[in-house]
A tleap script that builds the chain and sets N, CA, C and O, in Angstrom:
source leaprc.protein.ff14SB
mol = sequence {
  NMET ALA ARG LEU ARG ASP TYR TYR LYS SER
  GLU VAL VAL SER ALA LEU GLN THR LYS TYR
  ASN TYR LYS SER VAL MET GLN ILE PRO LYS
  ILE ASP LYS ILE VAL ILE ASN VAL GLY CYS
  GLY ASP ALA ARG ARG THR ALA ARG SER SER
  MET GLN SER SER THR CILE
}
set mol.1.N position { -7.042 3.821 3.682 }
set mol.1.CA position { -7.068 2.512 3.091 }
set mol.1.C position { -8.459 2.141 2.586 }
set mol.1.O position { -8.599 1.281 1.716 }
set mol.2.N position { -9.467 2.777 3.124 }
set mol.2.CA position { -10.827 2.455 2.701 }
set mol.2.C position { -11.049 2.865 1.252 }
set mol.2.O position { -11.786 2.202 0.522 }
set mol.3.N position { -10.416 3.953 0.834 }
set mol.3.CA position { -10.568 4.379 -0.564 }
set mol.3.C position { -9.957 3.367 -1.520 }
set mol.3.O position { -10.503 3.115 -2.594 }
set mol.4.N position { -8.831 2.789 -1.135 }
set mol.4.CA position { -8.185 1.788 -1.978 }
set mol.4.C position { -9.049 0.528 -2.072 }
set mol.4.O position { -9.168 -0.067 -3.142 }
set mol.5.N position { -9.640 0.131 -0.966 }
set mol.5.CA position { -10.523 -1.036 -0.958 }
set mol.5.C position { -11.762 -0.786 -1.813 }
set mol.5.O position { -12.189 -1.664 -2.563 }
set mol.6.N position { -12.335 0.406 -1.701 }
set mol.6.CA position { -13.499 0.746 -2.517 }
set mol.6.C position { -13.157 0.772 -3.997 }
set mol.6.O position { -13.934 0.299 -4.827 }
set mol.7.N position { -11.989 1.325 -4.332 }
set mol.7.CA position { -11.557 1.354 -5.723 }
set mol.7.C position { -11.368 -0.063 -6.265 }
set mol.7.O position { -11.752 -0.359 -7.396 }
set mol.8.N position { -10.779 -0.924 -5.455 }
set mol.8.CA position { -10.558 -2.309 -5.869 }
set mol.8.C position { -11.893 -3.003 -6.137 }
set mol.8.O position { -12.059 -3.680 -7.151 }
set mol.9.N position { -12.830 -2.827 -5.226 }
set mol.9.CA position { -14.132 -3.490 -5.384 }
set mol.9.C position { -14.921 -2.946 -6.566 }
set mol.9.O position { -15.598 -3.702 -7.262 }
set mol.10.N position { -14.839 -1.658 -6.794 }
set mol.10.CA position { -15.668 -1.067 -7.849 }
set mol.10.C position { -15.030 -1.166 -9.232 }
set mol.10.O position { -15.733 -1.426 -10.208 }
set mol.11.N position { -13.730 -0.968 -9.340 }
set mol.11.CA position { -13.073 -0.906 -10.646 }
set mol.11.C position { -12.319 -2.179 -10.998 }
set mol.11.O position { -12.524 -2.747 -12.070 }
set mol.12.N position { -11.456 -2.625 -10.112 }
set mol.12.CA position { -10.525 -3.698 -10.423 }
set mol.12.C position { -11.234 -5.049 -10.526 }
set mol.12.O position { -10.928 -5.845 -11.413 }
set mol.13.N position { -12.165 -5.302 -9.637 }
set mol.13.CA position { -12.858 -6.591 -9.651 }
set mol.13.C position { -13.605 -6.791 -10.969 }
set mol.13.O position { -13.529 -7.866 -11.564 }
set mol.14.N position { -14.313 -5.784 -11.422 }
set mol.14.CA position { -15.044 -5.917 -12.678 }
set mol.14.C position { -14.099 -6.049 -13.863 }
set mol.14.O position { -14.387 -6.788 -14.804 }
set mol.15.N position { -12.969 -5.339 -13.831 }
set mol.15.CA position { -11.989 -5.445 -14.911 }
set mol.15.C position { -11.359 -6.834 -14.953 }
set mol.15.O position { -11.166 -7.395 -16.032 }
set mol.16.N position { -11.039 -7.388 -13.796 }
set mol.16.CA position { -10.472 -8.736 -13.746 }
set mol.16.C position { -11.479 -9.773 -14.236 }
set mol.16.O position { -11.117 -10.717 -14.938 }
set mol.17.N position { -12.726 -9.593 -13.866 }
set mol.17.CA position { -13.756 -10.549 -14.255 }
set mol.17.C position { -13.945 -10.570 -15.772 }
set mol.17.O position { -14.134 -11.637 -16.356 }
set mol.18.N position { -13.897 -9.413 -16.406 }
set mol.18.CA position { -14.055 -9.392 -17.861 }
set mol.18.C position { -12.780 -9.839 -18.573 }
set mol.18.O position { -12.852 -10.498 -19.610 }
set mol.19.N position { -11.615 -9.487 -18.027 }
set mol.19.CA position { -10.360 -9.838 -18.686 }
set mol.19.C position { -10.094 -11.340 -18.666 }
set mol.19.O position { -9.689 -11.912 -19.678 }
set mol.20.N position { -10.320 -11.980 -17.520 }
set mol.20.CA position { -9.999 -13.395 -17.369 }
set mol.20.C position { -11.226 -14.308 -17.457 }
set mol.20.O position { -11.122 -15.516 -17.242 }
set mol.21.N position { -12.376 -13.733 -17.771 }
set mol.21.CA position { -13.625 -14.488 -17.942 }
set mol.21.C position { -13.959 -15.363 -16.735 }
set mol.21.O position { -14.301 -16.537 -16.877 }
set mol.22.N position { -13.855 -14.771 -15.553 }
set mol.22.CA position { -14.241 -15.488 -14.338 }
set mol.22.C position { -15.748 -15.640 -14.312 }
set mol.22.O position { -16.474 -14.693 -14.615 }
set mol.23.N position { -16.222 -16.817 -13.955 }
set mol.23.CA position { -17.664 -17.083 -13.891 }
set mol.23.C position { -18.261 -16.592 -12.570 }
set mol.23.O position { -19.412 -16.159 -12.524 }
set mol.24.N position { -17.477 -16.664 -11.515 }
set mol.24.CA position { -17.967 -16.301 -10.190 }
set mol.24.C position { -17.061 -15.226 -9.577 }
set mol.24.O position { -15.876 -15.139 -9.899 }
set mol.25.N position { -17.624 -14.436 -8.715 }
set mol.25.CA position { -16.856 -13.402 -8.014 }
set mol.25.C position { -15.859 -14.038 -7.045 }
set mol.25.O position { -14.839 -13.435 -6.709 }
set mol.26.N position { -16.154 -15.242 -6.604 }
set mol.26.CA position { -15.267 -15.930 -5.665 }
set mol.26.C position { -13.951 -16.362 -6.323 }
set mol.26.O position { -13.001 -16.684 -5.610 }
set mol.27.N position { -13.867 -16.379 -7.638 }
set mol.27.CA position { -12.640 -16.751 -8.328 }
set mol.27.C position { -11.644 -15.592 -8.402 }
set mol.27.O position { -10.457 -15.812 -8.641 }
set mol.28.N position { -12.105 -14.396 -8.205 }
set mol.28.CA position { -11.262 -13.203 -8.329 }
set mol.28.C position { -10.385 -13.072 -7.085 }
set mol.28.O position { -10.881 -13.207 -5.967 }
set mol.29.N position { -9.079 -12.810 -7.265 }
set mol.29.CA position { -8.203 -12.623 -6.102 }
set mol.29.C position { -8.652 -11.430 -5.267 }
set mol.29.O position { -9.116 -10.423 -5.801 }
set mol.30.N position { -8.510 -11.556 -3.972 }
set mol.30.CA position { -8.897 -10.460 -3.085 }
set mol.30.C position { -7.697 -9.983 -2.280 }
set mol.30.O position { -6.721 -10.711 -2.096 }
set mol.31.N position { -7.788 -8.772 -1.816 }
set mol.31.CA position { -6.719 -8.167 -1.032 }
set mol.31.C position { -6.976 -8.438 0.441 }
set mol.31.O position { -8.041 -8.119 0.970 }
set mol.32.N position { -5.976 -9.037 1.100 }
set mol.32.CA position { -6.094 -9.311 2.538 }
set mol.32.C position { -5.469 -8.203 3.369 }
set mol.32.O position { -6.039 -7.762 4.366 }
set mol.33.N position { -4.285 -7.756 2.947 }
set mol.33.CA position { -3.548 -6.814 3.766 }
set mol.33.C position { -2.737 -5.890 2.864 }
set mol.33.O position { -2.148 -6.333 1.878 }
set mol.34.N position { -2.710 -4.627 3.200 }
set mol.34.CA position { -1.921 -3.651 2.458 }
set mol.34.C position { -0.884 -3.078 3.414 }
set mol.34.O position { -1.220 -2.569 4.483 }
set mol.35.N position { 0.378 -3.170 3.013 }
set mol.35.CA position { 1.460 -2.657 3.844 }
set mol.35.C position { 2.194 -1.589 3.060 }
set mol.35.O position { 2.622 -1.825 1.930 }
set mol.36.N position { 2.341 -0.426 3.648 }
set mol.36.CA position { 3.074 0.665 3.023 }
set mol.36.C position { 4.342 0.880 3.836 }
set mol.36.O position { 4.294 1.190 5.027 }
set mol.37.N position { 5.467 0.711 3.173 }
set mol.37.CA position { 6.755 0.833 3.840 }
set mol.37.C position { 7.384 2.160 3.457 }
set mol.37.O position { 7.575 2.444 2.274 }
set mol.38.N position { 7.703 2.963 4.444 }
set mol.38.CA position { 8.333 4.253 4.205 }
set mol.38.C position { 9.691 4.231 4.892 }
set mol.38.O position { 9.781 4.130 6.116 }
set mol.39.N position { 10.736 4.328 4.095 }
set mol.39.CA position { 12.083 4.325 4.659 }
set mol.39.C position { 12.453 5.706 5.159 }
set mol.39.O position { 12.354 6.688 4.423 }
set mol.40.N position { 12.877 5.781 6.403 }
set mol.40.CA position { 13.283 7.072 6.956 }
set mol.40.C position { 14.596 6.921 7.710 }
set mol.40.O position { 14.831 7.612 8.702 }
set mol.41.N position { 15.452 6.016 7.241 }
set mol.41.CA position { 16.733 5.794 7.906 }
set mol.41.C position { 17.656 6.984 7.810 }
set mol.41.O position { 18.282 7.357 8.803 }
set mol.42.N position { 17.760 7.600 6.623 }
set mol.42.CA position { 18.640 8.756 6.451 }
set mol.42.C position { 18.157 9.943 7.272 }
set mol.42.O position { 18.967 10.653 7.869 }
set mol.43.N position { 16.883 10.161 7.308 }
set mol.43.CA position { 16.341 11.290 8.063 }
set mol.43.C position { 16.618 11.115 9.554 }
set mol.43.O position { 16.928 12.075 10.259 }
set mol.44.N position { 16.503 9.894 10.010 }
set mol.44.CA position { 16.779 9.645 11.427 }
set mol.44.C position { 18.254 9.844 11.734 }
set mol.44.O position { 18.615 10.410 12.766 }
set mol.45.N position { 19.102 9.373 10.829 }
set mol.45.CA position { 20.540 9.498 11.027 }
set mol.45.C position { 20.980 10.961 10.994 }
set mol.45.O position { 21.788 11.378 11.823 }
set mol.46.N position { 20.466 11.733 10.063 }
set mol.46.CA position { 20.872 13.138 9.962 }
set mol.46.C position { 20.306 13.949 11.122 }
set mol.46.O position { 20.963 14.867 11.613 }
set mol.47.N position { 19.107 13.624 11.561 }
set mol.47.CA position { 18.529 14.337 12.697 }
set mol.47.C position { 19.338 14.052 13.956 }
set mol.47.O position { 19.573 14.947 14.768 }
set mol.48.N position { 19.759 12.810 14.113 }
set mol.48.CA position { 20.536 12.442 15.288 }
set mol.48.C position { 21.897 13.138 15.264 }
set mol.48.O position { 22.354 13.617 16.302 }
set mol.49.N position { 22.550 13.204 14.113 }
set mol.49.CA position { 23.860 13.840 14.038 }
set mol.49.C position { 23.753 15.352 14.247 }
set mol.49.O position { 24.641 15.957 14.849 }
set mol.50.N position { 22.675 15.965 13.754 }
set mol.50.CA position { 22.516 17.405 13.956 }
set mol.50.C position { 22.206 17.718 15.422 }
set mol.50.O position { 22.605 18.767 15.926 }
set mol.51.N position { 21.500 16.819 16.107 }
set mol.51.CA position { 21.222 17.036 17.520 }
set mol.51.C position { 22.499 16.883 18.319 }
set mol.51.O position { 22.709 17.639 19.268 }
set mol.52.N position { 23.362 15.938 17.977 }
set mol.52.CA position { 24.608 15.732 18.707 }
set mol.52.C position { 25.538 16.922 18.532 }
set mol.52.O position { 26.199 17.349 19.479 }
set mol.53.N position { 25.587 17.454 17.319 }
set mol.53.CA position { 26.500 18.584 17.092 }
set mol.53.C position { 25.992 19.860 17.778 }
set mol.53.O position { 26.793 20.710 18.166 }
set mol.54.N position { 24.687 19.998 17.928 }
set mol.54.CA position { 24.169 21.199 18.575 }
set mol.54.C position { 24.294 21.138 20.093 }
set mol.54.O position { 24.318 22.181 20.746 }
set mol.55.N position { 24.375 19.935 20.673 }
set mol.55.CA position { 24.492 19.827 22.122 }
set mol.55.C position { 25.928 19.924 22.581 }
set mol.55.O position { 26.176 20.145 23.766 }
set mol.56.N position { 26.886 19.764 21.675 }
set mol.56.CA position { 28.297 19.792 22.070 }
set mol.56.C position { 28.782 21.197 22.257 }
set mol.56.O position { 29.948 21.409 22.590 }
savepdb mol mol.pdb
quit
């Protein structure tokens, strides 16, 4: 996550400032929290069914 924060500070902040003509850095939106959601419902379901069939 540190790489994403560094990229935001170095590239995105300057691009936003020039695009929207912000006078101060405090006007630029900042990132508070990054959440990455990875769905693994099917993998869990198939693993559980394969374990049940192998134990029977």
